[in-house]
N, C-alpha and C positions, 0 to 999 in steps of 0.2 A: 451546756446552754444551762443548767440548771445552778451550777458553778457560777459561771459570770453575773445571773441573777442575783446569786444570794451575796456576791460580794458589789454590785452595786446598790443594793438594799443596806450593806453593812453600811458602804459609803455615804449613803444618804442620810441614814442614822446618826452617823458621827459627824455630821456637816450640821444637822438640825441641832443635835446634841450643842454644839460648837455655838452657833447663830444665838441660841437660846441664852447661855451661857456668859457671852462678853458683857463687858461692865459697860454701866450707863454713859455715854459719853458728859464733856465737863458741860454743864446748861449753868443756866441766871443770865444775867442781865449785867452791863459794865457800860455806865456812861449811856443809860437807855440803848443800849443796844447788845443785841441776843449774840451768837458767835458766828463765825463764820462758817456756812455748810462745807463741810470737809469735800473735796470733789472724788473721791472713790466711794462714798457712803449715800444711799437713799436719802435726802435730805432737801426740805425745804420751808422757804422763809418768807415771810412779807418782807422783811429790809434787804433779800437778794438782790442785787442789781442783773444777775444773769438768768436767762430765759429759763435755765434746766432747773436752776432751783428757786426759779420767783414765784409767789403765789400770792395772791392779792388777801390784805387783811379784810378782817369780818367786822362788817358795818357793825353800831351799836350805839344808843344810848340811852341816857338815862342813870340814875342810881347805880353807883359803883356795885353797892352791897348787892340789888338784885342781880344786875348785871353778872357777876362772879357767881352767886347761887344758880342763873340760870343759864350759866357756860359750864358748870361742873356738873349740871343736870344733863347736858348736852352730850359733854365729854364722857359720863357712863353710860348712857343711851347706844353709845356706839358700841358694836362688840369688841368685849378686850380692855374695854377703857376704864382705866382709875384714875380718880385723883389722888395725887400723891400729897399735893401741899397746897395752899391757897393764904397768900400772905398780900394783904390788901388788894391792887389789882393786879395781883401776878398769881400764875396758877400753872402749877406742874402736874403733869399725867403722864400715864403708861398706857400701849397699847398692846395685848398680846395678840397675834394675827391668827385668823383661822388654819392656814396652811402652816405647817412646821413649828408652829407655837412662837415663830421669832418677835423680839419685843422691838416697839417703836416708843423713844420719848418724845415729848411735844409740851412745850409751852407758850404761855398765851399772855398776855400783857395788854390791858384795858388803858387807853389812852383815852379817859372821858374830853379831856378839851378837842381833839381831832373826830372824836366819835368812830373811831376805828379799835379794835384788836387785833394786836400786831402779834404773829404765829411764825414759832419753828417748831419744827419737829426733823426727828432723825431717827435712822433707823442703828442698831445694834450692830448689827452684820451685815457687809452687802450681799452676798452670796443669795441670799432667797427672799429677797424685800422685793424685789420687782419696784410696782409704783404705789407700795401701800400708803407712805408717809402722806403724800399728795393727795389720794383716794379718803385717808381718816378724815385729813382736814376738811376736805370737802363735805363730808358727811355730817362733821360738826358744825362746820357755817349752814348747812340746812335743816339741820334738829333748828337750831340756835337760831336762826331766822325767822323759824315757824314759831317761835315762843316769844317773838317781841312783838 
């Protein structure tokens, strides 16, 4: 029994290490669109058309500079959130999960004319992420909307 427990613990540790070490997915926009969500990863996008991956964009109005500062603050208010890049109306971030320290990558684009922030978030590893991507974006939304 003890050997089974040690083996299971070792397997879990190796899986966590693998999940943390996977490289970031291809991010960025091409012709105003985020990359399509991979079918085998925890991924959400406001531009997705299927229910599994679809998430609503974040409503936003006002000066792009203020919106992007507020968005960055909201991202960094979420546990494990870190802004990596802000260029104009585009923001890229990563999130480290509480459980097993897996990583998610997220990107946001503020479409001022539409009054929306388009979002895309994808996990770096499928195994232990569950619905963290969706939950994190919803938490960013709630914090951001309370700032507006």
